[in-house]
N, C-alpha and C positions, 0 to 999 in steps of 0.2 A: 493568633491563633497558635498553637503548638504543634508539632508533627516531627516525626521520625520518617526520615525518607532512608530507603535500603537499595545500593545500585548493586545491580551484578558488575562483573569485568567484563568475559570475554565476549564477546559477541554483541552485546552492550553497550559498553563503554568503549571497547576497542578494538581491532580485529585481527588476532595475533599470528594470521598469518603462517600455520603450522607449525608454530615454540612451542607452544604449547604440549602435543605431541612429542613434540621433540624432545624435553623436560622429561617425560612420563618415562622414554625409551632410553635416555640416558642415566637416569636414576635408576632403571631397571635395571642396566648393564652394570651400572656401578655397584650395585648389592648382590647381583647373582653372576657374573664374569660371561656373560656372555647377551648380544643382543637379544630383544625378545621377537617373537615370530609374530607377525602384525603388529596394527598400531591400536593402542588405548585406547579404550571405549568412555567418551567424556559426557556430554550431551548431558549439563547441568548437574552431573555428581560431583559428592566430594572428592575432596584427594584422596583419604582413608579409602573410598570403594572404589575407585579407578585403579588407583595398587594392588589394593586387595582380588581386586578380577584379574588382573595382569598375572599376579602370584597364580592364583585360579586358575588361569587358561593353562599358562604352565605347567601343572602339575605339581608347585612347590610348595613350601612353606612359608609364610607368612613373615617374614624376620618383624623384629619390635620394633612398635611405630616410632620410636623417637631415633632409628636409623634410619626409618624411610625419610619420614621429613629431613633429616640432616643433610640425604641423596639428591630431593627435590630442591631443597636451596643451593644448594654449590650446582648442582644444574641448571634452575631458574640463571642464579648470577652470572653466571660463564654466557648464558644468551643474551644477556642485556643487548647487547650491541646488535645483535642481529636479528630481535625485536624490533629496536629503534628503523633500522633500516629494510625491515621489509614489511613492517604492520605500519599499525595507522590508526591513531584516535579516530572514531565513528564520524558520520555527522553530528554538527549542531551539537555536540557532548562537552566540550572546551562552554561551548555558552549557557549553556543550561544549568551547567554544574556552577558555575560562576555563579548564576543567579541564586541557585540553591544554599547556597553555602554563604551567602550576605542575606537569607532573610531570615527578618527577626523569628524568634523561635522556633525556628526549623531545625533541628543535626541533620545535618546531610551525610553520610556513612557509605558503608558495601556491605552487603550478604551472599558470599563468594563462596564457592567449592574449594577455592584456590587456598593453600598455607599462605600465613600473612608474610612472610618471606617473599613468597612469588609474586604477590598480590601486590605488595608492594614496590619491588622489581617491574610488572606490567605498567603499570601507574604513570612511575619512576619517567618510563622510557617514552613518555609524550608528555610530561611535565602536568601531569593531572593529579597528583598527590597533593600538592597544596590545598588543593581547593576538595576535599573529601578529609573528615573528622576522624580519620583511619584509629586512634586507640578503640573507638569504640565500637568499630564494624563487627562483623563475625567471619569465620573466616574456617577451609576445609578440615583443621587440625582439631576444632571446636567440636563437633562432634561428628556422626556417619552420615547420616538423613538430615537430609537441607531444611526441612522443616524446624527441626531441632534447632536450626542457627536463628531464628526469629528471635527465640528467649533470650541468647547469648546476648543478644546485642540489645532487647531491652535492657536486659542488666545492667550492662557496663553505660548504654545510658543513663542510666537513672543513676547508678553509683558515678560515675564520675561529672555526668552534667548536670543531674539533681533535675529530671525530666521526672516526672508523673509518670505513675504505672498507665491511668487512662490516657495517656496520649496515641493518638490513632499513630499507625506504622504503616509505611506503603512498601510494598518491596516494586521495582523496577529489572526487569527483567526479559532475557527470549527463550524463554523452552518451558516446555510443560512442568516445568519440578519445577520451576518459578512461581507458577500458578498454582501450583498443587499447593505448594512451602506457604503461599498466601489466604488460599483457602481454609487448610487444615489449620491455620496459629485467628482465624479471625482478622487476618491485613486487609488493607485495599491492594490492587496489582495494576501495573500499569505495563502492559507486554506490547514487548516489539519485537517485530519481525525483519531482523535486521541480522539474526544468524541463519540456521540451515531449516527452522521452524517456520512456516508458510503464516501468514493472519486465520485463515480456518482451522487450521491445527490448534491455531494457542486459544480462537474463539470455541473450539469445542473441546477441550481442555478446562473453558471454564472462567477465561477472561475474557469482560465486561466489557474492558478498554482494551484496545491493541491499537498501535501506531506501526506505520510503516521505519519509522524508524527515531529519531531525537532531532530530526534536525529544525520541528517549530516550536521552539524557547518559548512563546508566548503562551501553545496550545498545552505544551506540557506543565508549566509552570502554574495556566487557571487550573487543568485538571490536577496538579496539587494541591492549589490553594481552596481547592472544592471539596476534597478529604478533612485538610485540617478546619472546614468552619463544620462536618458534622457534628 
């Protein structure tokens, strides 16, 4: 059975140990000439909305997106080794991605608020990028709102991998925004309480399946098999 599996990155696949917020601060500083007051608000937002929020918070006009994206990419690349040194792949992630990537009929990629360049930086820092079909993923430059990324990923999977439009989509993520994106698009959801949001918060957002993390490979794959068979 075919299935499209879309994984969030930060706090779902990796722990970034604060490097993400350093990237946003560095990009902001490069664009406006001074450091931000306070840190970026993330919580599952796309990079477009995160950076817009920083400019609004400081009463500044938002630069053209191409300039913002370039600043983010440069800041992310410069912090790859910091991420490798301070961060980590979360428990079970490598094993479950390996099984999912080899599963017949499945396309396993990402749905993330990060721009594509920084998604690759974060995944490659822990050698996870070969285990994901990144060209068909959806990224923070593709849309402002997370639910809209689902259609982006689905279109890419159809066009580049020949997967039919009726194939089920499963999102796997750690925030209520991941849950909301699944519910808004008719996708399935596996929520993981490996970030700042508790299992109760994720269930309250509407997730019917909530795991503490991705360490139980057999359970995660069994859940995905169940979604594929619906």
